[in-house]
C-alpha positions, -999 to 999 in steps of 0.1 A, spaced: 442 -555 501 431 -564 466 448 -592 447 474 -570 430 498 -600 426 492 -633 409 523 -650 421 526 -639 457 502 -642 487 514 -609 502 527 -575 493 548 -548 510 529 -517 521 553 -489 510 534 -458 523 500 -444 531 490 -416 508 462 -405 532 461 -403 570 432 -411 594 407 -383 593 412 -374 556 383 -373 532 388 -398 503 371 -398 469 363 -430 449 393 -437 426 417 -416 446 450 -433 455 449 -444 491 481 -464 496 512 -474 477 522 -510 477 551 -530 462 543 -563 445 567 -588 429 563 -569 396 561 -532 404 551 -505 429 515 -496 424 489 -474 439 457 -489 454 427 -467 449 397 -463 471 366 -481 460 342 -456 476 338 -420 488 343 -416 526 366 -408 554 397 -428 563 393 -437 600 417 -465 607 449 -479 591 457 -515 602 493 -517 590 522 -493 592 545 -482 563 569 -510 554 547 -538 567 542 -570 548 505 -575 542 486 -606 531 463 -603 501 427 -598 512 437 -585 546 417 -556 559 442 -528 556 419 -498 564 385 -487 575 365 -459 558 332 -445 570 306 -424 553 308 -396 578 338 -384 598 322 -394 632 304 -426 623 303 -450 653 328 -479 652 335 -508 675 364 -532 682 369 -563 661 399 -586 658 428 -576 636 433 -597 604 440 -632 616 463 -644 588 495 -639 609 493 -666 636 525 -653 652 512 -617 656 501 -608 692 464 -605 698 452 -570 691 420 -552 682 413 -523 659 382 -502 654 359 -515 627 325 -508 613 295 -524 631 285 -553 608 275 -589 608 303 -611 594 294 -645 579 314 -671 598 325 -693 569 325 -672 538 288 -679 530 270 -651 513 234 -653 502 235 -691 499 268 -693 480 304 -697 492 323 -665 489 359 -674 478 385 -658 457 392 -674 422 428 -683 432 416 -700 464 388 -719 446 413 -733 420 437 -744 447 410 -760 467 396 -778 437 430 -791 427 435 -806 461 399 -819 466 392 -796 496 355 -792 506 349 -755 504 322 -757 531 349 -769 556 370 -738 552 370 -708 575 372 -675 556 395 -648 569 389 -622 542 365 -593 541 329 -604 550 343 -639 557 356 -644 522 378 -675 518 413 -666 505 442 -685 492 459 -683 526 429 -700 542 432 -729 517 469 -732 522 464 -732 560 439 -761 556 463 -780 535 491 -775 560 469 -786 589 462 -818 570 498 -824 560 489 -822 523 513 -809 497 495 -789 469 486 -810 440 500 -802 406 477 -778 387 475 -742 376 488 -729 409 513 -755 417 549 -744 419 542 -708 424 563 -697 454 557 -666 474 594 -660 482 619 -654 454 648 -678 451 681 -665 467 700 -641 445 670 -635 422 650 -603 421 613 -605 429 605 -593 393 627 -620 377 612 -646 400 577 -635 390 586 -636 353 600 -671 357 569 -683 375 545 -667 350 562 -680 319 566 -715 334 529 -714 343 520 -703 308 539 -730 290 528 -757 314 491 -750 312 485 -733 278 490 -753 246 506 -727 224 508 -726 186 521 -698 164 510 -681 132 531 -655 113 524 -630 85 545 -605 66 530 -569 64 541 -542 39 545 -512 62 551 -486 34 517 -470 38 520 -468 75 554 -452 74 542 -427 49 513 -417 71 535 -414 102 559 -392 83 530 -369 72 517 -368 108 552 -358 121 553 -330 96 519 -317 105 520 -319 143 511 -284 155 528 -287 189 565 -296 186 565 -310 222 539 -337 212 556 -368 198 539 -385 168 526 -421 172 551 -449 171 547 -482 151 537 -499 184 510 -473 189 497 -480 153 496 -518 159 478 -514 193 453 -490 177 447 -514 147 443 -544 171 417 -524 190 397 -520 157 400 -558 148 396 -576 182 358 -569 185 354 -592 155 375 -619 171 361 -623 206 380 -655 215 413 -635 211 403 -613 240 389 -641 262 402 -666 287 400 -703 293 383 -714 325 372 -748 339 339 -743 322 355 -736 288 362 -704 269 350 -672 284 348 -639 264 357 -608 282 340 -578 265 364 -550 272 391 -545 246 421 -537 268 456 -543 254 488 -549 274 521 -534 261 553 -551 271 578 -526 285 614 -536 291 631 -525 324 666 -529 336 657 -559 358 629 -574 337 597 -564 320 563 -551 329 530 -551 310 509 -519 315 474 -519 301 457 -495 277 420 -498 285 391 -497 260 414 -493 230 385 -497 206 372 -464 219 404 -445 215 417 -425 186 453 -431 174 465 -399 190 448 -410 223 465 -444 222 499 -427 216 493 -403 245 484 -432 268 513 -454 259 537 -425 264 524 -419 299 524 -456 307 560 -461 295 572 -431 316 554 -443 347 566 -479 342 602 -468 342 596 -446 372 577 -473 391 546 -453 394 519 -474 377 485 -477 394 468 -510 400 443 -503 372 472 -496 348 487 -530 356 455 -552 355 426 -560 332 446 -568 300 428 -590 275 455 -592 248 492 -583 247 515 -567 221 553 -572 223 577 -553 200 614 -561 196 617 -545 162 636 -515 176 665 -539 184 667 -552 148 651 -585 156 635 -598 124 609 -620 141 602 -639 173 575 -658 192 562 -646 226 548 -665 256 511 -659 263 505 -638 295 480 -658 316 451 -657 318 450 -642 283 446 -663 252 469 -646 227 500 -623 224 512 -605 192 550 -604 187 564 -577 163 597 -578 145 617 -550 128 605 -533 97 632 -543 72 636 -534 35 631 -566 15 629 -575 -22 594 -586 -29 575 -594 -61 549 -568 -71 516 -571 -89 533 -570 -123 558 -597 -113 585 -570 -109 609 -572 -80 605 -541 -58 619 -530 -24 594 -527 4 596 -521 42 582 -554 56 574 -564 92 568 -599 104 540 -603 130 537 -635 149 506 -644 169 509 -669 198 475 -684 207 458 -708 231 448 -739 211 422 -749 237 399 -721 225 413 -707 192 417 -727 160 442 -718 132 416 -703 109 406 -678 136 443 -668 142 449 -665 104 418 -644 100 430 -620 126 464 -616 110 448 -612 76 426 -584 90 457 -568 106 476 -569 73 447 -553 54 442 -524 78 479 -516 79 485 -519 42 455 -497 34 462 -473 62 446 -441 49 424 -444 79 453 -435 102 451 -398 95 413 -398 97 415 -413 132 443 -391 145 
């Protein structure tokens, strides 16, 4: 089970999409699981044949548990190995597994194999990694292993990036609301925010969008929205501002090369942030098509694991509600989020000192001050303003 949740050590297995004996292609949905944020599909990492499923539909499954076994041929020899040992109350059982040598304590090629979450928790509590027994795949040390070691020693987790993150929602609170509470509290507690705003004349963008709407050949295809335009523009600018699509780690700032942008989508019981991957490689029409699909799937609860992970930068738009401006909370482990207000007609002073009416939008960038200085944030907003106010490139990139 991959780490599809950042705030819970386990997920609910909703249903298997394949049954033992089925052929499976790499990237093909294998199982549907429910996290504290959404229902997602877990895809197969390899081509092969599904031979064994270790958990039934409806089971609660620890992250990093071995949930299935695939083989390269439909009749490859397998042998009995213990079921995932994370549940101490479960009766002893065995399931077929591939013949392999499993490192006893999470040591692989001279290094300790441990998940990032588990490493952080162990470091915060001064746990010697070499003393831990790994229960994950290939003996990998997981968060559950570290928590078990802490419990055995009677140690309460030290305050740190993971402290205070509970696996079980508070009574009367939905799992999604509980996750939002934990994520935002974590963000404000560990990321030193500051905020930079800029006003953008949207007249050129609105004119271009109007022309696109009139020239769309297929009536069933919706033209791009303002949010689509902003995401597309950010995809063009972010390569020049690598720290804005990076993250802060113990070793300092780390740049993540892929330009993938999260888009906040409001739901009845909270919000979710699906991800548009490699935005810098997409045309405006491709961005619009992707966001339409993601919004629909988000409201139906059908987003895949890839569509919910890998974000490097986030855009949040409340302009459709008439909000003039707002500041947003950074989505960890990202380093910035862009908040968009409504496009409102305002009286502005033109080049000839004449008062004219323009449609103006206020954009506010929240940034992590550990790695991004004000001059970098201001440069990004200036570039965003320039590309939107001189937006003849929109039609060329449609």
